[in-house]
N, C-alpha and C positions, 0 to 999 in steps of 0.2 A: 771110628765115628763116620757118620754120613755127612760128607762135605759137598757143598755146592760151590761151583766157581762161577762168578759173574764177570764176564769179560766179552771181548769182541770175537767170539768163537765161530761166527758164521760169515764174517766178511772175507772176501777173496783177496786177502793181503798176506804175503809170505810171513812177515814178522808177527802179525796178529795170531795166525794159526799155529806157528811154531812155538810161540811163548805159551799159548794155551795148552798145547800138547806137552810142553816141558813141565808146567805146573801140575797138570793132571798126573803125569808120570811120577814126579817127586812125591806127591801126596799118596799115590798108590803104593810106592815103595815104603812109605811110612806106615802102611797098613790100613789106610782109610778107604772107605767106599766113596768113590768120587764121580760126579757128573756135572755137566754144565747146566746152569739154570736156564730154563726155556724163556729167554727174554731177548728181544732185539728191537732196534729202532729202525723202522722202514727207510728213513732217509739215509741211513748209513749203508744199508744193503743196496740201495738204488744206484749208488756210484759204481758198483761192480757188476751190474747187469751185462749180459753179453750182447744185448741189443738195446737201443734207445729209441724212444718214440713209440708209435703204435705197434702193438704186438701183431697186427695184421700183416706187417712186412714179412713175417715168417712164412705166411701162406702164399706169397707172391713168387712168381717164377724167376729163375736166374736172369732171364732176358729183360724182365720188367725192372728189376732193381740194378741190373748191370753186373757183368762178370766180376769186376773189381770189387764192388761192394758185397757181392755174394761170397767171394773168397774171404773177405775180411770177416763177414758174419760167421762163416764156418770155422775160421781160426778162433774167433771169440768164443764160439760154442765149445770147441775142443778144450780151450783153456778153462772155461767155466765148469765143464764136466770134470776136469782133472782136479780142481779145487774141491768140488763136491765129493769126489771119491775119497779124498784125504779126510774130509770132515766125517764122512760116514764110517770110514775104516778105523780111524785113530782117535776120534773124540767121542766120549760117552755123553750123548745128548739126552737130557730129560725131555719128555714130551707131555709133561703134566701141567704146564703153565706156571703162573706165579700167584695163583689164587689160594694155594694150599701148601705153602712152603714149610710151615711148621711140621707138617706130616712127612715132608721129604727129607729135611736136613736138620743136623744138630748145629752146624755152623756154616756160614757163607763167607767165602773169600772174594773180595772185590779186587780185580786186577789180574794180571799186570796190564801193560799198555796204557794208552792215554784215556783211561776211563773217566778222569776228572777234567777232560778238555771240553769246556762248554761250547766251543766252536764245532765240535763233532757231535756231542750229545744233545745239543739244543738247550742248554741251561742246566740248572741244578735240581729240577723237579722230576727226577727219574730214578730208576732202580740203582744205577751206578753210584748215586749219591746216598744210598741207603733208604730210599723211599720204597719200602716193601711192607705194605699194610698187613699182609698175611704172614709175616715172619717176626716173631717176638724174641728170638734167641740171639746168640752172639753173631755179630758181623765184624770182620776185620778187613783191612785192606792189605794187599801185598804188592810192593813195587809199583804202585799206581803212579801215573804220570800225567802231565798236562803241559800245555804251552801257557806262558804267563799271559794274563788278560787284564784289561782295565777294570778296576774294581768300582762298581756302582754302589749306590746306597742300598739297592735291593740285595746285592751280594753280601754287604756287611751284615744284613739281617739273616739271610738264608744260609750262607756257608757255615757260620758257627753252629747253627742248628743241625745241619747235615753232618758235620764232623763229629758232633756229640753222639750220634747214633752208632759210631764205630767204637768197639771195645779197645782196639789197638789200631794204630795208623802206621803203615809202612809205605814209603814212596820210593821212587827209583833214582831221583836226582837230588843233589844238595840244594839246588836253587828252588826246587819244588817244596822241599821241607821248609826252607826259610820263608817262602811265600805263604804257606799255610799256617805258620806259627803266629801270624798276626791275627788269626781267627780262632785259635784254640790254645788252651794251656796244657792239653794232653801231649804226652811225649810222642815225637814223630821219628821213626826209625828210617834210615836210608838203607835199602836192600838192593841186591843184585837182581837184574832181570832174570826170570825163570830159566831162560835159555842157557844161562851161564851156570846153572845148578846141575846140568847134565854134562858129563865128560864127553870127550871126543869119541870114545869107544861106543857109548850109548847112541850118539847121533849117527855113527857109522852104520848102525843096524837098519836105518831107513834111507840112507843116501842112495840116490840113483846116479850112476856114472854116466856122464854125457857121451854121446856117440860122436866123438870128434878126435881126429888123429893129431892134428897140429897143435902146437903150444899156443895158448891164447891168454889174452887179458880180458877179464870179466868186468863189465861196467853195468851197474844196476842203479837206476834212477827212480826217485819218487817225485822230485820236483824237477821237471825237465827244463833244459835251456840249451840253446845252440852253443853257448860258450862252454858249458860243461861237456857237451858232446865233442866239441873241437879239442878240448883238453884230453879226453879219453883217446881220441884218434891220434893225437900227437904222441902221447906216451906209448901207445901200442906200436906206432911206427918206429919210435926210438928204440924200443926193446925188441923189435922185429917179431912181434906177436900178432896173431889173428885177433880181431876184436869181436867179442860176443856181447850183445847188449840185450838187457831185459828191462822193461818199464813196469811200474807197480800195477798199472791198469791201462796205460796208454800205449798203443802199438805204433805210434808215429816213428820212433827210432829203432824199435826192437828188431833184433836179428830174426828172420823168419823161422829158422830151425830151432830157436830158443823160446819164441814167444809163447808157445802153448805149455811151457813148463809149469808144473805144480810145485808145492812146497818141497817134495823130496828131490825133484830135479833141480830146484833152486839151490839146495844144499850141495848137490853134485857139481854145479857150475862153480861154486866157491871153492869146494875142496880140491878140485883138480885144476884150478887156474894157476897160472904162473905169476899173475899179479891181479889184484882186485882194486877197483876204484868205485867209490859210492859215497853219496851224502846220506845214506840210509843208516839208521842206528843199528838195526838188526843185521844188515849185511856186514857192518863193521864188527859186530859181536861174533859172527861166524868166521870172519877172517881171523879173529883172535883164537877161537876154539880150534880151528884147523891149522893154526900157525902159518898163515899165508902172508906173504909180502903184500902190503896194501897202502893206499893213500885214502884218507878220509877227506872228502871234498867239502869244503866250507863255502856255502853260497852267500854267506853274510846277509841273510834275510831274517835274522832273529830266531832261526829254528835249529841252530847248531849246538845248543846247550846240552842236549842229551848225549851227543857224541863226545863233546869236550869233557863232560863230567866223567864219562866212562874211561876215556883215554888218559885223563889226569890220574885216575886211580892206578892205571897200568904204567905210569911214567912214559907214556907214548904220545904226549901232546905234539911232538915234532912230526907225527904222521898226518897232522891236519894241514891241508894246503888249500889255496884258492885256485880257481881255474887259470889264473894268470901266472902261477908259479910252476916250478919243476916238480916232477914226482920225487917222492922221498927215497933216498938211497941209504944204504948202510944195513948192517946186520942187526936184527932184533934178538935180544937175549930172551929166547922163548922159555927157558927154564925159569927165569925170574918172573915172566908174565904168567906162566902157568901156576907158579907158586902163589902169586898174588890172587889169582882167580880162586884157587883152592881155599886160601885163608878167608877171603871175603864170602865164599860160599858157605863156609862153616857158620859164620855169624848169621847169614840169612836163613840157613836151615834151622838154626837154634830158635830164631824168631817164630818160624812155622811150628816147630815142635812144642814150644812153650805156649802158643796161643791157640792151637787146635788140640784141645784135650778135654 
């Protein structure tokens, strides 16, 4: 079948691009012809621009903008280009727009990632919520996610209408399923993030090994804070490891030699680390996939539900710590974890097989 994926496949975010790649790969293995729907929200892409402000700054001399700022711009551009290369190389992008979707696809899959997060998408009146006038065929969601939001009277009217457009609903977390059940009588399935549907051997095919000799602790942050950074520094010192830092798009704390890493390099930093610390859902996912010792950092800001749901399924809730605690020690039973992932993957794969036909 011709399958369209509707997700955040152009944002320069490690988790977003790797989950997009994973879902595309799985659907291709199932024998489908797959591409990403040509749709994007400009306000989302703007966050990941390599420059901010007037584009005229690009045409100014190094001396005009200052050597320090010029160096930062060059690093930002290198990082930007690295992400774009991954998109062009690994993701099948449609370039036909969203005005003739019936001609392009037999079914559209919305997800994964936070496609139902109105704080990111600007409300419910967009394609991620099934608003696709040119598509009259089947739409399903897969492992869609959101942060919980205050329900307004408008939401009570719009959200049930939007969810009815989906033939089947799959979300990524239990708390999201429970949240949406107040708006629909349709069955809501909780599925694994697509990244967990590919095994370690498949991910190894695109991993780039970092050029570093010393043993290191890898710290990846999405929501940066001085307290979290101090935690990572303290644990690295205790374990006598070098500290390698990457931010989602903010270079304030990032290690210079790691800042320009694209998705493949990001995987490498995790795979070859001696310890991983992050408050990122997808960094935690890949710590599991590569069987790495890790601490999932809880910032207690109401955004930890995605990680806690995942680690609860793995019986690894003890790996969640706050910046004020010690790093988690002890041996992880990776055979048990890998078996849990495999069993949950089978259920998620069955959902895709049954509903894309």
